[in-house]
LOTI-576960 format. One record per residue (C-alpha): residue in three letters; z, x, y. Coordinates in steps of 0.001 Angstrom, whole numbers, plus 500000, padded with zeros to 6 digits. Example, Ala and Ser with C-alpha at 12.3 -4.5 7.8 and 13.67 -1.06 7.14 Angstrom:
code->ALA	pz->507800	px->512300	py->495500 .
code->SER	pz->507140	px->513670	py->498940 .
***
This chain:
code->MET	pz->499965	px->499955	py->499900 .
code->SER	pz->499076	px->501363	py->503267 .
code->VAL	pz->501486	px->501897	py->506288 .
code->ARG	pz->499429	px->499155	py->508199 .
code->SER	pz->500016	px->496687	py->505495 .
code->LEU	pz->503686	px->497609	py->505403 .
code->LEU	pz->504381	px->497163	py->509057 .
code->MET	pz->502033	px->494341	py->510057 .
code->PRO	pz->504148	px->491364	py->508516 .
code->ALA	pz->507213	px->492425	py->510287 .
code->LEU	pz->505533	px->493075	py->513597 .
code->THR	pz->503674	px->489883	py->513649 .
code->GLU	pz->506582	px->487743	py->512455 .
code->ARG	pz->508262	px->488795	py->515539 .
code->TRP	pz->505238	px->488526	py->517918 .
code->LEU	pz->504198	px->485094	py->516733 .
code->SER	pz->507729	px->483718	py->516188 .
code->ARG	pz->508778	px->480519	py->518129 .
code->ASP	pz->511998	px->482334	py->519140 .
code->ARG	pz->509866	px->485005	py->521048 .
code->LEU	pz->507814	px->482317	py->522750 .
code->LEU	pz->510802	px->480346	py->523845 .
code->ARG	pz->512379	px->483633	py->525176 .
code->ALA	pz->509065	px->484401	py->527186 .
code->ARG	pz->509012	px->481068	py->528579 .
code->ALA	pz->512747	px->481343	py->529657 .
code->LYS	pz->512274	px->484637	py->531254 .
code->ALA	pz->509130	px->483220	py->533226 .
code->GLU	pz->511434	px->480406	py->534344 .
code->ARG	pz->514153	px->482850	py->535445 .
code->ILE	pz->511538	px->484799	py->537627 .
code->ARG	pz->510120	px->481646	py->539197 .
code->LEU	pz->513570	px->480541	py->540168 .
code->ALA	pz->514498	px->483940	py->541591 .
code->LYS	pz->511439	px->483902	py->543686 .
code->GLY	pz->511767	px->480395	py->544833 .
code->GLU	pz->508211	px->479549	py->543751 .
code->PRO	pz->506960	px->476080	py->542649 .
code->HIS	pz->505513	px->475453	py->539239 .
code->THR	pz->502038	px->476975	py->539523 .
code->LEU	pz->499164	px->476014	py->537221 .
code->HIS	pz->496089	px->478176	py->537282 .
code->TYR	pz->492868	px->476366	py->536121 .
code->PHE	pz->489706	px->478178	py->535073 .
code->HIS	pz->486793	px->475893	py->535312 .
code->GLN	pz->483287	px->476571	py->533897 .
code->THR	pz->480869	px->474384	py->535727 .
code->ASP	pz->478291	px->473765	py->532963 .
code->ASP	pz->481011	px->473504	py->530294 .
code->PRO	pz->481574	px->469835	py->528919 .
code->TYR	pz->485246	px->470557	py->528075 .
code->SER	pz->485728	px->471620	py->531655 .
code->ALA	pz->484356	px->468312	py->532732 .
code->LEU	pz->486799	px->466464	py->530673 .
code->LEU	pz->489635	px->468538	py->531967 .
code->ALA	pz->488493	px->468337	py->535573 .
code->ALA	pz->488506	px->464467	py->535408 .
code->SER	pz->492167	px->464588	py->533841 .
code->LEU	pz->493580	px->466850	py->536620 .
code->PRO	pz->494550	px->463959	py->539127 .
code->ALA	pz->496495	px->462288	py->536333 .
code->LEU	pz->498234	px->465647	py->535486 .
code->VAL	pz->499254	px->466071	py->539011 .
code->GLN	pz->500551	px->462572	py->539278 .
code->ARG	pz->502721	px->463244	py->536264 .
code->TYR	pz->504292	px->466647	py->537300 .
code->GLN	pz->505483	px->468470	py->540324 .
code->ILE	pz->502965	px->471266	py->539986 .
code->ASP	pz->500591	px->473224	py->542273 .
code->VAL	pz->497130	px->473877	py->540948 .
code->VAL	pz->495163	px->476905	py->541868 .
code->ALA	pz->491684	px->476583	py->540922 .
code->HIS	pz->489245	px->479443	py->539725 .
code->VAL	pz->485564	px->478776	py->539098 .
code->VAL	pz->484132	px->480962	py->536193 .
code->GLY	pz->480870	px->481523	py->534433 .
code->PRO	pz->480242	px->481224	py->530760 .
code->PRO	pz->482042	px->483403	py->528246 .
code->ALA	pz->480581	px->486993	py->527447 .
code->ASP	pz->478192	px->487171	py->524425 .
code->ALA	pz->480821	px->488831	py->522317 .
code->ALA	pz->482930	px->485843	py->522701 .
code->ALA	pz->480233	px->483421	py->521930 .
code->PRO	pz->478225	px->485096	py->519252 .
code->ASP	pz->476112	px->481926	py->518587 .
code->ARG	pz->475657	px->480660	py->521990 .
code->ASP	pz->472924	px->478112	py->521447 .
code->ARG	pz->474883	px->476320	py->518647 .
code->LEU	pz->477970	px->476620	py->520631 .
code->VAL	pz->476526	px->474960	py->523837 .
code->ALA	pz->474698	px->472078	py->521781 .
code->TYR	pz->477815	px->471362	py->519843 .
code->SER	pz->479980	px->471327	py->522896 .
code->ARG	pz->478106	px->468512	py->524425 .
code->LYS	pz->478354	px->466488	py->521089 .
code->ASP	pz->481936	px->467222	py->520585 .
code->ALA	pz->482894	px->466523	py->524222 .
code->GLN	pz->481297	px->463140	py->523949 .
code->GLY	pz->483315	px->462256	py->520693 .
code->LEU	pz->486396	px->463644	py->522421 .
code->ALA	pz->485762	px->461494	py->525292 .
code->GLN	pz->485200	px->458369	py->523395 .
code->HIS	pz->488358	px->459011	py->521385 .
code->HIS	pz->490515	px->459514	py->524498 .
code->ARG	pz->488616	px->456837	py->526686 .
code->LEU	pz->487099	px->459343	py->529167 .
code->ASP	pz->483592	px->459269	py->530596 .
code->PHE	pz->481244	px->461833	py->529230 .
code->SER	pz->478067	px->461263	py->527369 .
code->ASP	pz->475951	px->464191	py->525874 .
code->PRO	pz->472574	px->464147	py->528026 .
code->GLY	pz->470899	px->466176	py->525298 .
code->ALA	pz->470525	px->469278	py->527601 .
code->GLN	pz->472282	px->471537	py->530036 .
code->PRO	pz->472232	px->471215	py->533761 .
code->SER	pz->469561	px->473074	py->535491 .
code->ALA	pz->470409	px->476552	py->537001 .
code->ALA	pz->469803	px->475135	py->540564 .
code->ALA	pz->472247	px->472221	py->539870 .
code->ILE	pz->474892	px->474598	py->538458 .
code->GLU	pz->474493	px->476791	py->541446 .
code->ARG	pz->474959	px->473883	py->543793 .
code->ALA	pz->477949	px->472541	py->541881 .
code->ASN	pz->479501	px->475957	py->541938 .
code->ARG	pz->479224	px->476268	py->545765 .
code->MET	pz->480813	px->472971	py->546014 .
code->LEU	pz->483735	px->473745	py->543733 .
code->VAL	pz->484415	px->477138	py->545305 .
code->ALA	pz->484600	px->475431	py->548674 .
code->ALA	pz->486951	px->472727	py->547358 .
code->ALA	pz->489241	px->475477	py->545683 .
code->GLY	pz->489337	px->477393	py->548979 .
code->GLN	pz->490280	px->474261	py->550873 .
code->GLY	pz->492862	px->473005	py->548666 .
code->GLY	pz->490805	px->469934	py->547486 .
code->PHE	pz->489809	px->471143	py->543996 .
code->VAL	pz->491849	px->468486	py->542125 .
code->GLU	pz->490194	px->465552	py->543982 .
code->ALA	pz->486677	px->467083	py->543871 .
code->ALA	pz->486194	px->468533	py->540492 .
code->GLY	pz->485966	px->465452	py->538584 .
code->PRO	pz->483363	px->463790	py->540769 .
code->ILE	pz->481329	px->466884	py->541166 .
code->SER	pz->481322	px->467573	py->537368 .
code->ALA	pz->480206	px->463737	py->536632 .
code->ALA	pz->477485	px->464127	py->539360 .
code->LEU	pz->476297	px->467433	py->537809 .
code->TRP	pz->475872	px->465881	py->534254 .
code->LYS	pz->474283	px->462635	py->535676 .
code->SER	pz->471751	px->464943	py->537137 .
code->VAL	pz->470690	px->465999	py->533761 .
code->THR	pz->470338	px->462463	py->532693 .
code->GLN	pz->468389	px->461440	py->535899 .
code->GLY	pz->466305	px->464402	py->536038 .
code->THR	pz->466989	px->464886	py->539583 .
code->PRO	pz->469708	px->466526	py->541788 .
code->ALA	pz->470287	px->463330	py->543663 .
code->PRO	pz->473726	px->462555	py->542179 .
code->LEU	pz->474828	px->466088	py->543468 .
code->LEU	pz->473285	px->465623	py->546830 .
code->ALA	pz->475146	px->462522	py->547301 .
code->GLN	pz->478506	px->464246	py->546989 .
code->PRO	pz->480298	px->464578	py->550406 .
code->TRP	pz->482020	px->467905	py->549508 .
code->PRO	pz->481114	px->471014	py->551577 .
code->GLN	pz->479448	px->473991	py->550047 .
code->ALA	pz->480344	px->477760	py->550049 .
code->SER	pz->477741	px->480122	py->550838 .
code->GLU	pz->475898	px->481955	py->547924 .
code->GLN	pz->477830	px->485187	py->548551 .
code->GLN	pz->481075	px->483404	py->548741 .
code->ALA	pz->480511	px->481624	py->545425 .
code->ALA	pz->479384	px->484920	py->543747 .
code->ALA	pz->482416	px->486764	py->544995 .
code->HIS	pz->484743	px->483925	py->543951 .
code->LEU	pz->483226	px->483835	py->540240 .
code->ALA	pz->483425	px->487593	py->540030 .
code->MET	pz->487081	px->487786	py->540864 .
code->ALA	pz->487836	px->484742	py->538804 .
code->HIS	pz->486018	px->486332	py->535676 .
code->THR	pz->488113	px->489406	py->536356 .
code->LEU	pz->491422	px->487497	py->536543 .
code->ARG	pz->490642	px->485567	py->533476 .
code->LYS	pz->490169	px->488517	py->531375 .
code->GLN	pz->493048	px->490379	py->532883 .
code->TRP	pz->495472	px->487565	py->531827 .
code->GLY	pz->493958	px->487494	py->528410 .
code->HIS	pz->491234	px->484601	py->528018 .
code->TYR	pz->487515	px->484229	py->527775 .
code->LEU	pz->486757	px->480477	py->527944 .
code->GLY	pz->486290	px->477805	py->530788 .
code->ALA	pz->488540	px->474547	py->530403 .
code->THR	pz->491631	px->476897	py->530310 .
code->LEU	pz->494957	px->476501	py->532003 .
code->PHE	pz->497278	px->479440	py->532513 .
code->PHE	pz->500854	px->478582	py->533211 .
code->ALA	pz->503728	px->481050	py->533453 .
code->GLY	pz->502183	px->483637	py->530997 .
code->GLU	pz->500896	px->481141	py->528523 .
code->TRP	pz->497277	px->479754	py->528060 .
code->TYR	pz->496151	px->476153	py->527177 .
code->TRP	pz->492641	px->475317	py->526173 .
code->GLY	pz->490992	px->471795	py->527289 .
code->ILE	pz->492698	px->468518	py->526955 .
code->ASP	pz->493307	px->469467	py->523220 .
code->ARG	pz->496251	px->471612	py->524341 .
code->LEU	pz->497673	px->469607	py->527323 .
code->HIS	pz->500331	px->468168	py->525039 .
code->HIS	pz->501860	px->471715	py->524630 .
code->LEU	pz->501658	px->472161	py->528554 .
code->GLU	pz->503239	px->468631	py->529251 .
code->GLN	pz->506089	px->469185	py->526875 .
code->ARG	pz->506799	px->472620	py->528422 .
code->LEU	pz->506721	px->470895	py->531903 .
code->GLN	pz->509096	px->468191	py->530558 .
code->ASP	pz->511507	px->470739	py->529101 .
code->LEU	pz->511623	px->472334	py->532560 .
code->GLY	pz->512368	px->469088	py->534238 .
code->ALA	pz->509119	px->469039	py->536213 .
code->GLN	pz->508000	px->465577	py->535394 .
code->ARG	pz->507961	px->462890	py->537962 .
code->PRO	pz->510276	px->459837	py->537559 .
code->GLY	pz->509245	px->457559	py->534591 .
code->VAL	pz->506888	px->460024	py->532960 .
code->ARG	pz->507253	px->460165	py->529189 .
code->GLY	pz->504893	px->461339	py->526414 .
code->ALA	pz->501621	px->463087	py->526842 .
code->LEU	pz->498142	px->462260	py->528506 .
code->PHE	pz->496436	px->463037	py->525142 .
code->ALA	pz->499013	px->463063	py->522274 .
code->PRO	pz->497414	px->464396	py->519141 .
code->ASP	pz->496954	px->461773	py->516432 .
code->ASP	pz->499393	px->461866	py->513602 .
code->ASP	pz->498113	px->462689	py->510136 .
code->LEU	pz->497603	px->460007	py->507455 .
code->ALA	pz->501025	px->459365	py->505983 .
code->ALA	pz->500412	px->456756	py->503146 .
code->PRO	pz->497548	px->456286	py->500511 .
code->VAL	pz->494611	px->454278	py->501623 .
code->THR	pz->492328	px->452393	py->499141 .
code->LEU	pz->488641	px->453037	py->499689 .
code->ALA	pz->485946	px->451343	py->497852 .
code->GLU	pz->484105	px->454493	py->497643 .
code->ALA	pz->485483	px->457634	py->499216 .
code->PRO	pz->482888	px->460082	py->500449 .
code->PRO	pz->483541	px->463957	py->499740 .
code->ILE	pz->484926	px->466156	py->502439 .
code->ASP	pz->482852	px->469543	py->502730 .
code->PHE	pz->485681	px->471910	py->504028 .
code->TYR	pz->484059	px->475215	py->505478 .
code->PHE	pz->486546	px->477846	py->505738 .
code->SER	pz->487280	px->481547	py->505765 .
code->LEU	pz->490321	px->483297	py->504162 .
code->ARG	pz->490632	px->485372	py->507161 .
code->SER	pz->490679	px->482422	py->509672 .
code->PRO	pz->494252	px->481285	py->510838 .
code->TYR	pz->492968	px->478054	py->511945 .
code->SER	pz->491486	px->477472	py->508425 .
code->ALA	pz->494924	px->478411	py->507175 .
code->ILE	pz->496999	px->475789	py->509003 .
code->VAL	pz->494455	px->473035	py->508375 .
code->ALA	pz->493887	px->473546	py->504538 .
code->PRO	pz->497100	px->471736	py->503489 .
code->ARG	pz->496393	px->468912	py->505820 .
code->VAL	pz->492763	px->468251	py->504807 .
code->PHE	pz->493769	px->468558	py->501028 .
code->GLU	pz->496528	px->465898	py->501767 .
code->LEU	pz->494030	px->463799	py->503570 .
code->GLY	pz->491746	px->463948	py->500588 .
code->ARG	pz->494607	px->463061	py->498080 .
code->LEU	pz->495716	px->460094	py->500225 .
code->THR	pz->492176	px->458793	py->500360 .
code->GLY	pz->490735	px->459649	py->497043 .
code->ALA	pz->488033	px->461729	py->498837 .
code->PRO	pz->487295	px->464948	py->496926 .
code->VAL	pz->487454	px->468049	py->499062 .
code->ARG	pz->484617	px->470441	py->498435 .
code->LEU	pz->485588	px->474132	py->499189 .
code->ARG	pz->482777	px->475823	py->501210 .
code->TYR	pz->484066	px->479218	py->501643 .
code->VAL	pz->482229	px->481812	py->503955 .
code->LEU	pz->482819	px->485288	py->504943 .
code->PRO	pz->484652	px->485880	py->508133 .
code->MET	pz->482605	px->486362	py->511283 .
code->VAL	pz->483582	px->490126	py->511847 .
code->MET	pz->482595	px->490739	py->508284 .
code->ARG	pz->479085	px->489210	py->509144 .
code->GLY	pz->478555	px->491757	py->511857 .
code->LEU	pz->479733	px->489503	py->514738 .
code->PRO	pz->482139	px->490951	py->517163 .
code->VAL	pz->485531	px->489186	py->518203 .
code->PRO	pz->486808	px->490614	py->521541 .
code->ARG	pz->490550	px->491478	py->521854 .
code->GLU	pz->491347	px->488622	py->524220 .
code->LYS	pz->489873	px->486225	py->521866 .
code->ARG	pz->491727	px->487613	py->518763 .
code->MET	pz->495008	px->487562	py->520944 .
code->TYR	pz->494513	px->484000	py->521903 .
code->ILE	pz->493537	px->482660	py->518615 .
code->SER	pz->496671	px->484110	py->516930 .
code->LEU	pz->499030	px->482925	py->519595 .
code->ASP	pz->497564	px->479435	py->519683 .
code->ALA	pz->497359	px->479145	py->515831 .
code->ALA	pz->501119	px->480138	py->515747 .
code->ARG	pz->501927	px->477592	py->518464 .
code->GLU	pz->500087	px->474815	py->516606 .
code->ALA	pz->501661	px->475758	py->513313 .
code->HIS	pz->505226	px->475720	py->514866 .
code->TRP	pz->504349	px->472372	py->516291 .
code->ARG	pz->503467	px->470931	py->512980 .
code->ARG	pz->506551	px->472762	py->511295 .
code->MET	pz->504312	px->474895	py->509282 .
code->PRO	pz->505293	px->478313	py->508157 .
code->PHE	pz->503081	px->480903	py->509803 .
code->GLY	pz->503120	px->484264	py->511495 .
code->ARG	pz->504204	px->486857	py->508877 .
code->LEU	pz->500834	px->487711	py->508251 .
code->ASN	pz->498786	px->490697	py->506624 .
code->ASP	pz->495423	px->490578	py->507919 .
code->PRO	pz->493018	px->490165	py->504915 .
code->VAL	pz->489890	px->491553	py->506690 .
code->GLY	pz->487578	px->493597	py->504363 .
code->ARG	pz->488593	px->494240	py->500911 .
code->PRO	pz->491446	px->491608	py->500684 .
code->VAL	pz->488939	px->488829	py->501681 .
code->GLU	pz->486396	px->489967	py->499206 .
code->ARG	pz->488975	px->490263	py->496373 .
code->GLY	pz->490241	px->486745	py->497358 .
code->LEU	pz->486829	px->485219	py->497463 .
code->SER	pz->485950	px->486678	py->494111 .
code->LEU	pz->488610	px->484523	py->492447 .
code->MET	pz->487209	px->481230	py->494021 .
code->PRO	pz->484792	px->480481	py->491158 .
code->LEU	pz->487533	px->481114	py->488581 .
code->ALA	pz->489931	px->478828	py->490513 .
code->GLU	pz->487344	px->476249	py->490720 .
code->ARG	pz->486433	px->476144	py->487084 .
code->ALA	pz->490016	px->475936	py->486234 .
code->GLY	pz->490544	px->472891	py->488619 .
code->GLN	pz->492773	px->474982	py->490672 .
code->GLY	pz->490728	px->475561	py->493810 .
code->GLN	pz->493069	px->473877	py->496261 .
code->ALA	pz->496060	px->475385	py->494778 .
code->TYR	pz->494512	px->478894	py->495026 .
code->VAL	pz->493321	px->478355	py->498734 .
code->ARG	pz->496887	px->477273	py->499383 .
code->SER	pz->498424	px->480058	py->497785 .
code->PHE	pz->496098	px->482573	py->499281 .
code->MET	pz->496533	px->481272	py->502855 .
code->HIS	pz->500207	px->480926	py->502727 .
code->GLY	pz->500544	px->484503	py->501225 .
code->VAL	pz->498718	px->486382	py->503876 .
code->TRP	pz->499484	px->484157	py->506848 .
code->ALA	pz->503063	px->483268	py->506292 .
code->GLU	pz->504567	px->485741	py->503612 .
code->GLY	pz->502658	px->488895	py->504624 .
code->ILE	pz->501338	px->489415	py->501121 .
code->ASP	pz->498808	px->492297	py->500918 .
code->ALA	pz->495895	px->490686	py->499044 .
code->GLY	pz->494126	px->494160	py->498871 .
code->SER	pz->496724	px->495174	py->496431 .
code->ASP	pz->496914	px->494206	py->492680 .
code->ARG	pz->500612	px->493181	py->493024 .
code->GLY	pz->499844	px->490962	py->496061 .
code->LEU	pz->496758	px->489212	py->494681 .
code->ARG	pz->498327	px->488774	py->491267 .
code->ARG	pz->501347	px->486981	py->492966 .
code->ILE	pz->498744	px->484692	py->494720 .
code->ALA	pz->496650	px->483978	py->491673 .
code->GLU	pz->499431	px->483352	py->489224 .
code->ARG	pz->501401	px->480894	py->491261 .
code->ALA	pz->498102	px->479051	py->491615 .
code->GLY	pz->497942	px->478690	py->487792 .
code->LEU	pz->495436	px->481365	py->487183 .
code->SER	pz->495712	px->484225	py->484553 .
code->TRP	pz->495836	px->487639	py->485933 .
code->ALA	pz->493722	px->488974	py->483089 .
code->ASP	pz->490928	px->486252	py->483906 .
code->ALA	pz->491380	px->487232	py->487556 .
code->ARG	pz->490856	px->490896	py->486899 .
code->SER	pz->487663	px->489997	py->485157 .
code->ALA	pz->486473	px->487633	py->487804 .
code->MET	pz->486787	px->490509	py->490258 .
code->GLN	pz->483982	px->492307	py->488578 .
code->ASP	pz->481616	px->489416	py->489333 .
code->ASP	pz->479933	px->489294	py->492773 .
code->THR	pz->478024	px->486006	py->492360 .
code->TRP	pz->480573	px->484581	py->494883 .
code->ARG	pz->478596	px->486197	py->497715 .
code->GLN	pz->475584	px->484167	py->497044 .
code->THR	pz->477670	px->481023	py->497273 .
code->ALA	pz->479382	px->482122	py->500446 .
code->GLU	pz->476028	px->482878	py->502071 .
code->ALA	pz->474588	px->479441	py->500808 .
code->ASN	pz->477612	px->477834	py->502398 .
code->ARG	pz->476974	px->479781	py->505695 .
code->VAL	pz->473357	px->478610	py->505684 .
code->GLU	pz->474412	px->474951	py->504997 .
code->MET	pz->477037	px->475199	py->507957 .
code->LEU	pz->474615	px->476564	py->510484 .
code->GLY	pz->472117	px->473663	py->509398 .
code->LEU	pz->474731	px->471228	py->510464 .
code->GLY	pz->474821	px->472716	py->513987 .
code->LEU	pz->478098	px->474563	py->513392 .
code->TRP	pz->478774	px->478262	py->513337 .
code->GLY	pz->482417	px->478759	py->512924 .
code->VAL	pz->485324	px->477727	py->510824 .
code->PRO	pz->487260	px->475671	py->509934 .
code->SER	pz->484380	px->472919	py->510039 .
code->PHE	pz->484103	px->469752	py->508042 .
code->ARG	pz->481396	px->467226	py->507055 .
code->VAL	pz->481889	px->463629	py->505913 .
code->ARG	pz->478861	px->461407	py->505569 .
code->ASP	pz->476899	px->462113	py->508962 .
code->THR	pz->479849	px->463493	py->510812 .
code->ALA	pz->480033	px->467186	py->511111 .
code->VAL	pz->482926	px->468698	py->513202 .
code->TRP	pz->484494	px->472047	py->513933 .
code->GLY	pz->488116	px->472901	py->514584 .
code->GLN	pz->491392	px->472225	py->512900 .
code->ASP	pz->492128	px->469867	py->515751 .
code->ARG	pz->489316	px->467465	py->514865 .
code->LEU	pz->490923	px->466289	py->511453 .
code->TRP	pz->491199	px->462920	py->513188 .
code->ALA	pz->487334	px->462765	py->513368 .
code->VAL	pz->487388	px->463624	py->509623 .
code->ARG	pz->489817	px->460671	py->508972 .
code->GLN	pz->487781	px->458456	py->511110 .
code->ALA	pz->484727	px->459211	py->509176 .
code->LEU	pz->486384	px->458516	py->505961 .
code->LEU	pz->488116	px->455239	py->506947 .
code->ALA	pz->485073	px->453702	py->508828 .
code->PRO	pz->484160	px->450885	py->508549 .
code->HIS	pz->487502	px->450176	py->506529 .
code->GLN	pz->489998	px->450768	py->509201 .
code->PRO	pz->488779	px->451979	py->512599 .
code->SER	pz->490743	px->454603	py->514303 .
code->ARG	pz->492591	px->453853	py->517469 .
code->HIS	pz->494022	px->455991	py->520087 .
code->THR	pz->496865	px->454852	py->522392 .
code->ALA	pz->497164	px->456850	py->525458 .
code->THR	pz->500872	px->456995	py->526911 .
code->ASN	pz->501879	px->455678	py->530277 .
code->PRO	pz->500838	px->458066	py->533164 .
***
């Protein structure tokens, strides 16, 4: 066992722990109080990003609920290294934002294309001017809506009708450059992101974490309770379906989001009778796709926060990148033939992401395999067979054909979604038309 494998579990267990997070939050609050500063929320808005449009439209309600100051920063798209399959990312973002808007009763429809460069430039100048004059919260929603309507209408008229002043080209360029630098310096890479007292929150999907933190600090206004967009609860009781369609589950053994959603999707399949088909793929970095440091850092911290919120063990990890992933995947055909596919995935994910097991060692992988019901003798033989690589590549091609590129992703009937926070869409696709999904927003 390498020194790295020995040290990593202890270091990550501390770094990703709930206790460390709470201590960091308490320290940030002590500093704020000592300086006599207000609760300040930094918002990074990407003008042509659908998720930013949803968040911008929600900012007024957030300000109505909490005693916060919002400092706005207009940014450009993420760098290529952080968006390795940009065309699919852009197209999927519009489609996903439309589904998210429908689920949360917001106003956004995928127009089928991105705004023109000229429209984006005009909107940027309006937003930069609004940010400089302290009117961003009021302006961002209408300007974003007008920008996307300009795509639908094929004319800049909706933007031209907006009453907001415009910054000069030079002012807008300088603002975007400074905002990009600040976002990277503080440790992020996307638009639709909120930075509050040392912690990042992406999109309306993470607003509930921010709202809970603000409520813990006593920053809510009188009568405020709950969250604007509280996540849906997982299915808790069996549901009888006349014919349960299969769930295709695209995952990587190196993906922390795959690790925390795997038990949930397996439970969803059990409660509905839907078979879960395991579509494993190689991790992005093992397919030659770079993952910038700020992206790795945010994903780890965010996955830990999500896991803690769901009371799932997570954080004592032993990164399985490289040989451990390959050894782990080589046992997938054996596990599936033995009817232990889900048990093996659970065991592997829990082992490397919560127990710090080194799957690159025989001792570690044997423990993972045997508690999933696999014979170690059979496992050692299975590791000599490389046919799993063909399956992993076929799964990757299939996933790309659905317009998806990352994991975890899911397909049910005609629904294909990406992300551990889209399990509600998987459930909705399973239950429709038997039991339509409902989302009830809390009182603002």
